[in-house]
N, C-alpha and C positions, 0 to 999 in steps of 0.2 A: 715594533713588530719585526720578527726575525725574517731575514731575507731567505728566499728559497735555497740559494746555493749554500748558505750557512748550515742548512739541515742536510742537504745532499752530500756535502763533503765528508762529514764524520760517518754517515751511513756507508759510503763507499769504502772508507777505511776499515769499518767493522767487517764488511764483506771480504776484503782482502785478508784481514787477520784470521777470519774464520777459515778461509781457503788454505792459508799457509798452515794453520793449526791442524786442520784435517789431513793435509798431505804429509806433514812431518810425523804426526801421530801414526798414520798408516804405515809409513816407512819404518818406524820403530817397532810397531807391533808385528809387522811382517818379517822383521829381521834384516831388511835392506840396510837399515842403520844399526850398527852393532853396539852392544853394551860398551860403554867407555869411549865411544867415538865422539870426536869434537864436532860441535855444531857452530860453524862460523857464520855470523850474521851476514857478512858481505857475500860469501859463497851462496848461501841460501837465497839472499835477495837477488843475486844474479840469475840463479836457476829459475826462480819464480818470476823474474822480471818485475820486481816491486822494489820499493824503497826499503831501507832497513827498519823503519818504524813498525810496519806490520809484522816483520820477522821477530823483532824484539818482543812485541806484545804476544806473539804466538809462543815463543819460548817461555815467557813468564806463565802463560796458561798451562803449558805442558809440565812446567815445574810443579804447579799446583796439583796436577793430575798424577804426579809421581812417576813421570817418564823421563824427566830431564833434571839435571842438577846444574845450577848456575853458581860459579865460584868467582869471587871478587878478583879482578885483574887477570883471570884466566878464561873467562867466558863460560859457555854452556857445553855440556856433553851429555850423552845418553847415560842414564843411570845404570849402574851395575847392581843387579839384585843378588843378594847373598841367600844362603840357606835360611838364615834367620828371617830375612825379608819375606821369603816365600811362606814361611810359617805364620808370620804376622798377617800377611795378606789373607791367607785362608782362615785364620782364627777370627779376624775381624769380619770377614764375609760371613762366616758361620754364625757369629753373634747377631749381626744385623738381619740376616736372613731369617733367623728364628722369630724375630719381632715382625718381619714382613709377613711371614706365614700366619702368625696370630691375627694380624689385621686383615690379611686377605681372606682368611676363613670367615671373618666377620663381615667384611665390606665388599668383597668381589661381586661384580655384576655379571650378567650374561655377556655383555660386551667385553668385559675383561677376559672371561674364559674364551670367548671367540678370538680375541687377540692372540692368546697362547695357541689355540687350535690352528690359527692361520700360519703360525711359524712351523708347526708340525706338518701341515699340508704342503707348505713350500718346500720343506726338506724332502718330504716323500716324493714330490714331483721333480726333484732335481735328479738328473741322470747320475748314475754311480760314478762315472769318470769325472763328473763336475763337482763331486763332493770333496773338494780340496780342504786342507787344514784351514785355510782362510775362510772358505764358505761355511764350514761346520762351526768354526769359532764365532762367526757372525751370527749364525742361527742360535747358538748357545746364549750369546749376549742378548739377543732380541727376546728369547724366551724368558730369561730371568728379569729382563727389563719389564716385561709384561707382568711378571709376578709382583714386582715392586709397585708398579702402577696400580695393580689390583688392591694393594693395601690402602690406597687413598690416604696416604700420610705424607704430607709434603716434606717435613724435616727428615723423615726416613728415606724418602726418595733422593734428597740432596746428599745424604750420607752414602747411598749407593752410587750416585753420580761421581762422588769424590774418589771412589774405589774402582769404578768400572774400567777405566783405561788400563790400570795395572792388572786387573783380572783378565781382560782381553789379551794383554801381552803374555801373561803366564799361560793362558789357554793355548795360544799360538805356539809357544815354546814347547808345551807338552805334546800337542798334536803333531807338530813337525817331527818330533823325535820318535813317535810311536806309530808304526804302520797300521795298527788296529784301532786308530783313534775314532773311527766313525761306526764301528761294527754295532755297538749297542746304543748309539746316541738316540735314535728315534724311540726305541722301546723304553729306555730309561726315562726320557722326558714325557712320554705318554703316561707312564706310571705316576710321575710327579703330578701331572695335570689331573689324572683320575682321582688321586688321593686328595688333592686340593678341592676338587668339585664336591667331595663328600663333606667338606667343612668340619672335619674332625681335627681339632687343633693339635692334639698331642700326636695323633697318627701322622698328620702331615709334617709336623716339626721333626719327628723321628725320620721320616723318609728323606726330607731335604738335608737333615744333618748327615745322614749316611751318604747322601749324594756328594756333598761338599768334602767329607772325609775321604771318600773314594777318589775324588779328583786330586786331592792333595797327595795321596799315596801313589797314584799313577804318575804324578809329576816327579816325586822323589825317585821312583823307579826309572823314569825316563832320563833323568839327569844322572843316573847311575851313581847315586850319592850313598856310599856305605854308611852304616851297616844295613840299610834298607829302610822301608817306610817306618816313620815314627808317628804314633797317634798324636793328634792334637790334645791339649789338656782337656780333661773331661769337663763337660758343662756342669753348672751347679745343679744339685738335685731339685726336682720339682717340689713345691710346697704341698702340704697335705690338702690345701684347698684348691689346687689346680684342677681345672675342669677339662672336659673333652669336647669343648664347643667346636 
């Protein structure tokens, strides 16, 4: 029979790893830790007052999330995203979000719609001067997280989880660079929720596709990357049997 302390020890370590992971992720997404910056295990362990074990595990998790790169004999550093990386992130997001919308139109419950509604209510209740880039980016991620949950498709949600940290990071980058980052946020996401409630698959997919494309174009503009916004590759045409469920 396992001794109680044998169970409590690993649990405590997992809690430490979760805490370090959350803190480093937050520092990267917020820009406190810059792209290319070295992440030294000993320094992070000292700052967090933990051993190097939880720090090492946290960095491995963040590498899986696409925020950190770990190089042999050189250690870890914050990933530097290129223009191509941005396009890949948005292209992948658009692809899986189209599948999420198909399933959400079919499977979403009243509780799922209420979860999205709650995000919009919280945003509306937030004082204008408190709608910082970080606060708006958090709301954005929470809203789309609710969309993926509404699909009730576990493999699809795991795909979203694998991309979510990079999307959050890119959102923060875009919103920090654009002073108009929150002007239309509430109305845009209200429209997305309304079209999803109607459960018209093609209509909803079109709205979400335009939403993601618009986000990509605003990012490119914010980064001042000439010659200007470049459309993502066009999606494959709908088959003749595609419905409007």
